[in-house]
C-alpha positions as a Markdown table, in Angstrom:
| # | Residue | x | y | z |
|---|---|---|---|---|
| 1 | Met | -67.8 | 30.8 | -2.5 |
| 2 | Ala | -64.2 | 30.1 | -3.2 |
| 3 | Asp | -62.0 | 33.1 | -4.7 |
| 4 | Ile | -62.2 | 33.4 | -8.6 |
| 5 | Arg | -59.2 | 33.6 | -11.0 |
| 6 | Asn | -58.9 | 32.2 | -14.1 |
| 7 | Ile | -62.5 | 31.6 | -15.4 |
| 8 | Val | -63.0 | 29.0 | -18.4 |
| 9 | Ile | -66.1 | 29.3 | -21.2 |
| 10 | Leu | -67.3 | 26.8 | -23.3 |
| 11 | Thr | -69.9 | 27.9 | -25.9 |
| 12 | Gly | -72.4 | 25.4 | -28.0 |
| 13 | Ala | -74.4 | 26.3 | -30.8 |
| 14 | Gly | -76.9 | 28.0 | -28.5 |
| 15 | Ile | -75.3 | 31.3 | -28.6 |
| 16 | Ser | -74.2 | 31.5 | -32.1 |
| 17 | Gln | -78.0 | 30.9 | -32.8 |
| 18 | Glu | -79.3 | 34.1 | -31.8 |
| 19 | Ser | -76.9 | 36.0 | -34.5 |
| 20 | Gly | -78.7 | 33.4 | -37.3 |
| 21 | Ile | -76.3 | 31.1 | -37.4 |
| 22 | Pro | -78.1 | 27.4 | -37.3 |
| 23 | Thr | -77.5 | 24.8 | -35.0 |
| 24 | Phe | -75.5 | 21.8 | -35.9 |
| 25 | Arg | -78.5 | 19.2 | -35.6 |
| 26 | Ser | -82.2 | 20.0 | -35.9 |
| 27 | Glu | -84.7 | 17.8 | -34.8 |
| 28 | Asp | -85.1 | 16.1 | -37.6 |
| 29 | Gly | -81.9 | 15.2 | -37.9 |
| 30 | Leu | -80.6 | 17.7 | -40.5 |
| 31 | Trp | -78.1 | 20.2 | -40.9 |
| 32 | Glu | -79.4 | 22.9 | -43.0 |
| 33 | Gln | -81.8 | 20.3 | -45.1 |
| 34 | His | -78.8 | 17.7 | -45.7 |
| 35 | Arg | -78.3 | 14.4 | -43.6 |
| 36 | Val | -75.1 | 15.2 | -40.9 |
| 37 | Glu | -73.4 | 11.6 | -42.3 |
| 38 | Asp | -73.1 | 13.1 | -45.9 |
| 39 | Val | -71.7 | 16.9 | -44.7 |
| 40 | Ala | -70.0 | 15.9 | -41.6 |
| 41 | Thr | -68.4 | 12.9 | -41.9 |
| 42 | Pro | -65.2 | 11.7 | -43.6 |
| 43 | Glu | -67.0 | 9.1 | -45.1 |
| 44 | Gly | -69.4 | 11.6 | -46.5 |
| 45 | Tyr | -66.1 | 13.8 | -47.8 |
| 46 | Ile | -64.9 | 10.6 | -49.6 |
| 47 | Arg | -68.0 | 9.9 | -51.3 |
| 48 | Asn | -69.0 | 13.4 | -52.3 |
| 49 | Pro | -66.5 | 15.7 | -52.1 |
| 50 | Val | -68.1 | 18.4 | -54.1 |
| 51 | Leu | -71.2 | 18.2 | -52.0 |
| 52 | Val | -69.1 | 18.7 | -48.8 |
| 53 | His | -67.2 | 21.8 | -50.1 |
| 54 | Asn | -70.5 | 23.5 | -51.7 |
| 55 | Phe | -72.3 | 23.1 | -48.0 |
| 56 | Tyr | -69.4 | 24.9 | -46.3 |
| 57 | Asn | -69.1 | 27.3 | -48.9 |
| 58 | Arg | -72.3 | 28.1 | -48.3 |
| 59 | Leu | -72.1 | 27.9 | -44.6 |
| 60 | Arg | -68.9 | 30.6 | -45.0 |
| 61 | Lys | -71.2 | 33.0 | -47.3 |
| 62 | Asn | -73.8 | 32.8 | -44.6 |
| 63 | Leu | -71.5 | 33.7 | -41.9 |
| 64 | Ala | -70.5 | 37.2 | -43.7 |
| 65 | Gly | -74.2 | 38.5 | -43.4 |
| 66 | Ala | -74.2 | 37.4 | -39.4 |
| 67 | Glu | -72.9 | 39.6 | -36.9 |
| 68 | Pro | -71.9 | 38.9 | -33.0 |
| 69 | Asn | -74.6 | 39.2 | -30.9 |
| 70 | Ser | -74.7 | 40.8 | -27.1 |
| 71 | Ala | -73.5 | 37.4 | -25.6 |
| 72 | His | -70.7 | 37.3 | -27.8 |
| 73 | Arg | -69.7 | 41.0 | -26.6 |
| 74 | Ala | -70.3 | 40.6 | -23.0 |
| 75 | Leu | -67.6 | 37.1 | -23.3 |
| 76 | Ala | -64.9 | 39.8 | -24.6 |
| 77 | Arg | -66.0 | 42.4 | -22.6 |
| 78 | Leu | -65.4 | 39.8 | -19.5 |
| 79 | Glu | -62.0 | 38.9 | -20.8 |
| 80 | Trp | -60.5 | 42.4 | -21.1 |
| 81 | Glu | -62.3 | 43.5 | -17.7 |
| 82 | Trp | -61.8 | 40.4 | -15.5 |
| 83 | Pro | -58.8 | 41.8 | -13.2 |
| 84 | Arg | -57.5 | 38.3 | -11.3 |
| 85 | Gly | -56.7 | 36.1 | -14.3 |
| 86 | Ser | -57.3 | 34.7 | -17.9 |
| 87 | Val | -60.9 | 34.2 | -19.2 |
| 88 | Thr | -60.8 | 31.6 | -22.2 |
| 89 | Val | -63.6 | 30.8 | -24.6 |
| 90 | Ile | -63.6 | 27.4 | -25.7 |
| 91 | Thr | -65.9 | 26.9 | -28.4 |
| 92 | Gln | -67.5 | 23.7 | -30.7 |
| 93 | Asn | -68.7 | 26.7 | -33.0 |
| 94 | Ile | -67.1 | 27.1 | -36.3 |
| 95 | Asp | -67.9 | 30.3 | -36.9 |
| 96 | Asp | -65.5 | 33.6 | -35.7 |
| 97 | Leu | -68.5 | 35.4 | -33.8 |
| 98 | His | -66.4 | 35.4 | -30.7 |
| 99 | Glu | -63.1 | 37.1 | -32.2 |
| 100 | Arg | -65.6 | 39.6 | -34.7 |
| 101 | Gly | -67.5 | 40.4 | -30.8 |
| 102 | Gly | -64.0 | 41.1 | -29.1 |
| 103 | Ser | -62.4 | 38.1 | -27.6 |
| 104 | Arg | -58.7 | 37.3 | -28.1 |
| 105 | Lys | -58.6 | 33.8 | -26.3 |
| 106 | Val | -60.6 | 31.4 | -28.3 |
| 107 | Ile | -60.1 | 27.8 | -28.6 |
| 108 | His | -61.9 | 25.9 | -31.8 |
| 109 | Met | -62.4 | 22.6 | -30.8 |
| 110 | His | -63.9 | 21.4 | -33.7 |
| 111 | Gly | -62.0 | 23.6 | -36.2 |
| 112 | Glu | -63.2 | 26.8 | -38.0 |
| 113 | Leu | -65.0 | 27.8 | -41.5 |
| 114 | Lys | -62.6 | 30.4 | -42.3 |
| 115 | Ser | -59.9 | 27.7 | -42.2 |
| 116 | Ile | -58.7 | 25.2 | -44.8 |
| 117 | Leu | -57.0 | 22.0 | -43.8 |
| 118 | Cys | -54.4 | 20.1 | -46.3 |
| 119 | Lys | -55.0 | 16.7 | -46.4 |
| 120 | Ala | -51.2 | 16.3 | -47.7 |
| 121 | Cys | -49.8 | 18.6 | -45.7 |
| 122 | Gly | -51.3 | 18.6 | -42.9 |
| 123 | Ala | -51.3 | 22.9 | -42.6 |
| 124 | His | -54.3 | 24.9 | -41.9 |
| 125 | Ser | -54.8 | 28.1 | -43.7 |
| 126 | Val | -56.6 | 31.0 | -43.6 |
| 127 | Trp | -59.5 | 30.5 | -46.2 |
| 128 | Asp | -62.1 | 33.3 | -46.6 |
| 129 | Arg | -63.6 | 32.1 | -50.0 |
| 130 | Asp | -65.0 | 29.3 | -51.5 |
| 131 | Ser | -63.2 | 26.2 | -51.4 |
| 132 | Ser | -63.2 | 23.2 | -54.2 |
| 133 | Glu | -61.2 | 19.8 | -54.9 |
| 134 | Asp | -59.2 | 22.0 | -57.4 |
| 135 | Asp | -57.4 | 24.4 | -54.9 |
| 136 | Val | -53.9 | 23.9 | -54.1 |
| 137 | Cys | -52.6 | 23.9 | -50.7 |
| 138 | Pro | -50.7 | 27.8 | -49.9 |
| 139 | Val | -48.0 | 25.6 | -48.0 |
| 140 | Cys | -47.3 | 22.6 | -50.4 |
| 141 | Gly | -49.0 | 23.5 | -53.6 |
| 142 | Arg | -50.6 | 19.8 | -53.6 |
| 143 | Lys | -54.8 | 19.5 | -54.2 |
| 144 | Glu | -55.7 | 17.9 | -51.1 |
| 145 | Leu | -57.7 | 20.7 | -49.4 |
| 146 | Arg | -61.0 | 19.8 | -47.4 |
| 147 | Pro | -62.5 | 21.9 | -44.8 |
| 148 | Asp | -60.5 | 22.7 | -41.8 |
| 149 | Ile | -63.8 | 21.2 | -39.3 |
| 150 | Val | -63.7 | 18.3 | -36.7 |
| 151 | Trp | -66.2 | 15.9 | -38.3 |
| 152 | Phe | -67.8 | 13.0 | -36.3 |
| 153 | Gly | -65.3 | 10.2 | -36.3 |
| 154 | Glu | -62.4 | 12.7 | -35.8 |
| 155 | Met | -60.5 | 13.8 | -32.8 |
| 156 | Pro | -61.4 | 17.1 | -31.7 |
| 157 | Tyr | -58.8 | 19.8 | -31.9 |
| 158 | Phe | -56.2 | 21.2 | -28.8 |
| 159 | Ser | -57.4 | 18.5 | -26.5 |
| 160 | Glu | -54.2 | 18.6 | -23.6 |
| 161 | Glu | -54.9 | 22.2 | -23.9 |
| 162 | Ile | -58.3 | 22.2 | -23.3 |
| 163 | Phe | -57.5 | 20.3 | -20.2 |
| 164 | Glu | -55.0 | 22.1 | -18.8 |
| 165 | Tyr | -57.3 | 25.3 | -19.3 |
| 166 | Leu | -59.7 | 23.3 | -17.3 |
| 167 | Ala | -57.5 | 22.2 | -15.0 |
| 168 | Ser | -56.0 | 25.9 | -14.0 |
| 169 | Gly | -59.9 | 27.2 | -13.8 |
| 170 | Ser | -61.6 | 28.4 | -11.0 |
| 171 | Leu | -64.9 | 29.3 | -12.4 |
| 172 | Phe | -66.6 | 26.9 | -15.7 |
| 173 | Leu | -69.5 | 28.6 | -17.2 |
| 174 | Ser | -71.1 | 26.5 | -19.9 |
| 175 | Ile | -73.2 | 28.6 | -22.5 |
| 176 | Gly | -75.9 | 27.3 | -25.3 |
| 177 | Thr | -74.5 | 23.6 | -25.7 |
| 178 | Ser | -76.5 | 20.4 | -25.2 |
| 179 | Gly | -74.5 | 18.3 | -23.2 |
| 180 | Ala | -74.8 | 15.5 | -25.6 |
| 181 | Val | -71.5 | 15.5 | -27.9 |
| 182 | Tyr | -68.4 | 14.1 | -25.9 |
| 183 | Pro | -66.0 | 15.3 | -25.1 |
| 184 | Ala | -67.3 | 19.1 | -24.6 |
| 185 | Ala | -69.7 | 17.3 | -22.3 |
| 186 | Gly | -67.4 | 15.7 | -20.3 |
| 187 | Phe | -66.0 | 19.0 | -19.4 |
| 188 | Ile | -68.3 | 19.2 | -16.4 |
| 189 | Ser | -67.5 | 15.9 | -15.2 |
| 190 | Thr | -63.2 | 17.2 | -14.8 |
| 191 | Val | -64.8 | 20.8 | -13.4 |
| 192 | Asn | -66.6 | 18.7 | -10.3 |
| 193 | Arg | -63.7 | 16.6 | -9.8 |
| 194 | Leu | -61.6 | 19.3 | -8.9 |
| 195 | His | -64.0 | 20.9 | -6.7 |
| 196 | Tyr | -64.6 | 24.3 | -8.6 |
| 197 | Pro | -68.1 | 26.4 | -9.5 |
| 198 | Ser | -69.9 | 26.2 | -12.6 |
| 199 | Val | -72.7 | 27.8 | -14.1 |
| 200 | Glu | -74.9 | 26.5 | -17.1 |
| 201 | Phe | -76.3 | 29.0 | -19.4 |
| 202 | Asn | -79.4 | 27.6 | -21.6 |
| 203 | Leu | -83.1 | 27.8 | -23.1 |
| 204 | Arg | -83.4 | 24.6 | -21.0 |
| 205 | Pro | -81.7 | 22.1 | -19.2 |
| 206 | Ser | -78.9 | 20.4 | -21.1 |
| 207 | Leu | -78.8 | 16.6 | -20.6 |
| 208 | Gln | -75.8 | 17.4 | -18.0 |
| 209 | His | -78.1 | 20.4 | -15.9 |
| 210 | Ser | -77.7 | 18.4 | -12.4 |
| 211 | Ser | -73.8 | 18.6 | -12.7 |
| 212 | Phe | -74.0 | 22.0 | -12.5 |
| 213 | Thr | -73.7 | 23.9 | -9.3 |
| 214 | Phe | -75.7 | 26.7 | -10.8 |
| 215 | Ser | -78.3 | 26.7 | -13.9 |
| 216 | Val | -79.4 | 30.0 | -15.7 |
| 217 | Tyr | -82.3 | 29.9 | -18.0 |
| 218 | Gly | -83.4 | 31.8 | -21.0 |
| 219 | Lys | -81.7 | 33.9 | -24.0 |
| 220 | Ala | -78.0 | 33.8 | -23.7 |
| 221 | Gly | -78.0 | 37.6 | -25.7 |
| 222 | Ile | -80.1 | 38.6 | -22.2 |
| 223 | Thr | -78.5 | 36.2 | -19.7 |
| 224 | Val | -75.1 | 36.3 | -20.6 |
| 225 | Pro | -74.6 | 39.9 | -20.3 |
| 226 | Asp | -76.6 | 40.8 | -17.1 |
| 227 | Phe | -74.3 | 37.8 | -15.5 |
| 228 | Val | -70.8 | 39.6 | -16.5 |
| 229 | Asp | -72.2 | 42.9 | -15.3 |
| 230 | Lys | -73.3 | 41.5 | -12.1 |
| 231 | Leu | -69.8 | 39.3 | -11.9 |
| 232 | Leu | -67.8 | 42.6 | -12.9 |
| 233 | Glu | -69.4 | 44.7 | -10.1 |
| 234 | Lys | -69.2 | 41.9 | -7.3 |
| 235 | Gly | -66.1 | 40.0 | -8.2 |
| 236 | Ser | -68.1 | 36.9 | -6.9 |
| 237 | Ile | -71.3 | 34.6 | -8.1 |
| 238 | Asp | -73.1 | 34.3 | -5.1 |
| 239 | Phe | -75.8 | 36.5 | -6.3 |
| 240 | Leu | -76.5 | 32.9 | -8.1 |
| 241 | Lys | -77.2 | 31.6 | -4.7 |
| 242 | Lys | -81.2 | 31.8 | -5.4 |
| 243 | Thr | -80.7 | 29.6 | -8.5 |
| 244 | Lys | -79.1 | 26.7 | -7.5 |
| 245 | Val | -80.4 | 23.9 | -8.7 |
């Protein structure tokens, strides 16, 4: 197995679900009993900004009662203790559980609940309270604030930086993501073009499972800490050979 230096980790809703954070889209097409089109699109915000602000206010309150789980903490431990290179978490999640679990190098490609975006000046500001149309931007003072969330139809944040990390990686981990939402679902194709190993962690095979070098199925709170323990001990992923798809 090739020498592992820089580790790039993609996380999705599955890792935070074990902390009580709801997944983005359930089987009935609703998110917290709302149509995704109403609370996660620019058009939905234009139709009913009060509904959208209140929706994310509720998610922000729910997040305050959630705690990082053992998978979040294991990834933080990997970042702190990995001796050969960097460990970068790219998350599709809008919660702050990676940071509270101890990770320092986290890229939120879909935005953050604890941030607010000004449509007038483009500023991203820390925001840990309720928001509304009447709030003013801390930077420019205008009443043009919206949740700092990348909605359907919008471009994810940090695309150039993400592909730079992928280009310099030597191991790719995907944890708790369905493989259905692009561009994140396309990361594995980039990794395969660069010819370095990849591991999928999920409850069940994702839509992209056959593209991964290895697959580990089960709860992230169990499988991820076990993997991190062995990776730090052995310095390679040779112990995964028996799980190859």
